C-alpha positions as CSV (number, residue, x, y, z in Angstrom):
1,M,-152.2,36.1,122.0
2,I,-150.5,38.6,119.7
3,E,-150.9,42.4,120.3
4,F,-149.7,45.1,117.9
5,G,-149.4,48.8,117.5
6,H,-148.8,50.9,114.5
7,L,-148.2,54.4,113.4
8,T,-146.9,56.4,110.3
9,H,-146.2,60.1,110.3
10,V,-145.0,62.4,107.4
11,G,-142.4,63.8,109.5
12,L,-141.5,67.3,109.7
13,R,-139.7,68.2,106.4
14,R,-141.6,66.3,103.8
15,D,-145.0,67.1,102.0
16,L,-145.8,63.5,101.1
17,N,-145.8,60.4,103.2
18,E,-144.3,57.7,101.1
19,D,-144.3,55.1,103.7
20,T,-146.9,52.5,104.1
21,Y,-147.5,49.4,106.5
22,Y,-149.9,46.6,107.1
23,G,-150.9,44.5,110.1
24,D,-153.1,41.6,110.2
25,S,-153.1,39.1,113.3
26,E,-155.4,36.5,111.5
27,L,-153.1,36.4,108.6
28,G,-150.0,36.7,110.9
29,L,-148.4,39.2,108.6
30,W,-146.9,42.7,109.2
31,L,-144.9,44.9,107.0
32,V,-143.4,48.3,106.3
33,A,-142.6,49.8,103.1
34,D,-140.6,53.0,102.4
35,G,-141.3,54.3,99.0
36,M,-138.7,56.3,96.9
37,G,-138.6,58.2,93.7
38,G,-140.0,61.8,94.3
39,H,-143.4,63.0,93.1
40,E,-145.9,60.4,94.2
41,Y,-143.8,57.6,92.6
42,G,-142.7,56.4,96.1
43,E,-146.2,56.3,97.4
44,V,-147.4,54.2,94.4
45,A,-144.4,51.8,94.7
46,S,-144.9,51.2,98.5
47,A,-148.8,50.6,98.2
48,L,-148.0,48.3,95.4
49,A,-145.6,46.3,97.4
50,R,-147.9,46.2,100.3
51,D,-151.0,45.1,98.1
52,T,-148.8,42.3,96.1
53,I,-147.4,40.9,99.2
54,V,-150.7,40.7,101.1
55,R,-152.4,39.0,98.0
56,E,-149.7,36.6,97.7
57,I,-149.5,35.7,101.3
58,R,-153.3,35.2,101.1
59,A,-152.9,32.8,98.3
60,G,-150.4,30.7,100.3
61,T,-147.2,32.1,98.6
62,S,-144.1,32.1,100.7
63,L,-142.9,35.5,102.2
64,V,-139.6,35.6,100.0
65,Q,-141.5,34.7,97.0
66,A,-144.2,37.2,97.7
67,I,-141.7,40.0,98.0
68,R,-140.0,38.9,94.7
69,I,-143.4,39.0,92.9
70,A,-143.8,42.5,94.2
71,D,-140.4,43.6,92.8
72,E,-141.7,42.3,89.4
73,E,-145.1,43.9,89.6
74,I,-143.6,47.5,90.6
75,I,-141.2,47.1,87.5
76,R,-144.2,46.0,85.2
77,T,-146.3,49.0,86.3
78,S,-143.5,51.4,85.9
79,R,-142.8,50.4,82.3
80,R,-146.6,50.5,81.6
81,R,-146.9,53.9,83.0
82,N,-143.7,54.9,81.0
83,D,-142.4,56.7,83.9
84,A,-139.2,58.8,83.4
85,L,-137.8,57.8,86.7
86,P,-138.0,54.3,88.3
87,M,-140.1,54.0,91.3
88,G,-138.9,52.0,94.2
89,T,-139.6,50.9,97.8
90,T,-137.9,49.1,100.6
91,V,-139.9,46.5,102.4
92,V,-139.4,44.7,105.7
93,A,-142.2,41.9,106.6
94,A,-142.7,39.6,109.4
95,R,-145.0,36.3,109.5
96,V,-145.8,34.8,112.9
97,N,-147.1,31.2,112.9
98,G,-147.7,29.7,116.2
99,A,-144.6,30.2,118.3
100,R,-142.3,30.6,115.1
101,F,-141.6,33.8,113.0
102,E,-140.0,34.4,109.8
103,V,-138.8,37.9,108.7
104,A,-137.5,39.1,105.4
105,W,-136.5,42.5,104.0
106,V,-135.0,44.5,101.0
107,G,-133.3,47.8,101.5
108,D,-132.8,49.9,104.8
109,S,-136.1,49.3,106.5
110,R,-135.3,47.4,109.7
111,V,-136.8,44.5,111.9
112,Y,-135.6,44.2,115.6
113,L,-136.3,41.5,118.2
114,W,-136.7,42.3,121.8
115,R,-136.1,39.5,124.1
116,D,-135.1,39.0,127.6
117,G,-134.6,42.7,128.1
118,Q,-132.3,42.9,125.0
119,L,-132.7,44.5,121.7
120,A,-131.2,42.8,118.6
121,Q,-131.2,44.2,114.9
122,L,-132.2,41.1,112.8
123,S,-131.9,42.7,109.5
124,Q,-129.0,43.9,107.9
125,D,-129.4,47.3,105.8
126,H,-128.8,47.0,102.1
127,S,-127.0,50.2,101.9
128,Y,-124.0,51.9,100.8
129,V,-122.7,52.7,104.4
130,Q,-123.6,49.1,105.5
131,E,-121.1,47.8,102.8
132,L,-118.6,50.2,104.2
133,I,-119.2,49.1,107.7
134,A,-118.6,45.4,106.6
135,T,-115.3,46.3,105.0
136,G,-114.2,47.9,108.1
137,A,-113.8,51.3,106.2
138,I,-116.2,53.1,108.8
139,T,-117.6,52.5,112.1
140,H,-121.3,52.2,113.0
141,E,-121.1,55.6,114.9
142,Q,-119.5,57.1,111.5
143,A,-122.5,55.6,109.6
144,R,-125.1,57.6,111.4
145,S,-123.7,60.9,110.1
146,H,-122.2,59.8,106.8
147,P,-123.4,61.9,103.8
148,H,-124.6,58.7,101.9
149,R,-126.4,57.0,104.7
150,N,-129.7,57.0,102.9
151,V,-128.2,55.2,99.5
152,V,-129.8,51.8,99.4
153,T,-128.3,49.1,97.3
154,Q,-131.4,47.0,96.9
155,A,-135.0,48.2,96.5
156,L,-138.2,46.6,94.9
157,G,-139.0,48.2,91.5
158,V,-135.3,49.2,91.1
159,T,-133.3,46.0,91.3
160,D,-133.5,43.6,88.6
161,P,-135.3,40.4,89.7
162,R,-132.3,38.2,88.9
163,N,-130.0,40.5,91.2
164,L,-132.8,41.0,93.8
165,N,-131.5,39.8,97.4
166,V,-134.4,39.1,99.6
167,E,-132.7,38.2,103.0
168,S,-134.7,36.2,105.4
169,M,-134.5,34.5,108.8
170,T,-136.6,32.5,111.2
171,G,-136.9,32.3,114.9
172,E,-139.0,31.7,118.0
173,L,-141.5,34.3,119.2
174,R,-142.3,33.4,123.0
175,A,-144.3,35.2,125.3
176,G,-142.8,38.6,126.3
177,M,-141.0,38.9,123.2
178,Q,-141.4,41.7,120.7
179,L,-140.8,42.2,116.9
180,L,-140.3,46.1,115.7
181,L,-140.6,46.9,112.0
182,C,-139.7,50.4,111.0
183,S,-138.7,52.6,108.2
184,D,-135.4,54.5,108.4
185,G,-137.1,57.7,109.2
186,L,-137.2,56.2,112.7
187,T,-133.7,54.8,113.1
188,E,-132.2,58.0,111.5
189,E,-133.5,60.0,114.6
190,V,-133.8,57.5,117.4
191,D,-130.6,55.1,118.3
192,D,-131.0,51.4,119.3
193,A,-130.3,52.4,122.9
194,Q,-133.5,54.8,123.0
195,I,-135.5,52.1,121.2
196,A,-134.4,49.5,123.8
197,R,-135.5,52.1,126.6
198,V,-138.9,52.3,125.2
199,L,-139.7,48.7,124.5
200,G,-138.7,47.9,128.0
201,Q,-141.4,49.9,129.7
202,H,-143.5,47.1,131.3
203,D,-146.5,49.2,131.7
204,C,-147.1,50.5,128.2
205,S,-149.2,48.9,125.5
206,A,-147.7,48.3,122.0
207,Q,-149.4,51.2,120.7
208,E,-148.2,53.3,123.5
209,C,-144.6,52.2,122.5
210,V,-145.1,52.9,119.0
211,D,-146.5,56.3,119.8
212,S,-143.4,57.0,121.9
213,L,-141.1,56.0,119.3
214,V,-142.5,58.2,116.5
215,A,-142.7,61.1,119.0
216,A,-138.9,60.5,119.8
217,A,-138.2,60.7,115.9
218,L,-140.1,63.9,115.8
219,D,-138.1,65.3,118.5
220,G,-134.9,64.1,117.0
221,G,-135.7,66.3,113.8
222,G,-138.4,64.3,111.9
223,S,-136.0,64.6,108.7
224,D,-138.2,61.8,106.9
225,N,-141.5,59.9,107.0
226,I,-141.6,57.7,110.0
227,T,-143.3,54.4,110.3
228,A,-143.2,51.7,113.2
229,V,-145.1,48.6,113.7
230,L,-144.6,46.5,116.9
231,V,-145.7,43.0,117.3
232,R,-145.8,41.5,120.8
233,R,-146.6,38.0,121.9
234,H,-148.2,37.6,125.4
């Protein structure tokens, strides 16, 4: 059986919530998208990504291909609207089919796997600071306070479809395992150790865990929109 919890919050310093999410146990699809572009552009982009991916998955399209189609759709819509600024969004999505899962992502929204008391980050941020970490220029700790930590190198609606890097991986989702999908509004304020502590509470439901994570991000400063979706197999 799959149980999931979900919550989004505008945070303490933004007027608009440009994050969106989706969860459907029957379809076996969950996603988080973090829109960008100022004004209502980010909101439009993240909603378009969500709707396109859901539509494509329902039609039998693969997860990676559904995300690619969302990129093209956002670019097309932006051109049609003649927007002065490009509108973009990150996305992280998970499909669960029986005992298997597949995750795919573009940008710096993340997916974590909780298994046997351990938390592992499955996704690799498509971000400027992640590139610096990869070359050894800075440490993970330095990345947390780097002035350019919010600069993404890939985003739907912004990255040309020919250069779009939709990364994905598959694995096993056994009883007791949990997948956490979240926007950077959570990981900006709450470190992995704190996330692990919350997911390790045996007596809390998936929804209570999500509520605790968002509350912790608000306590940490709530500098951005915060979205978390937790998928748990029993």
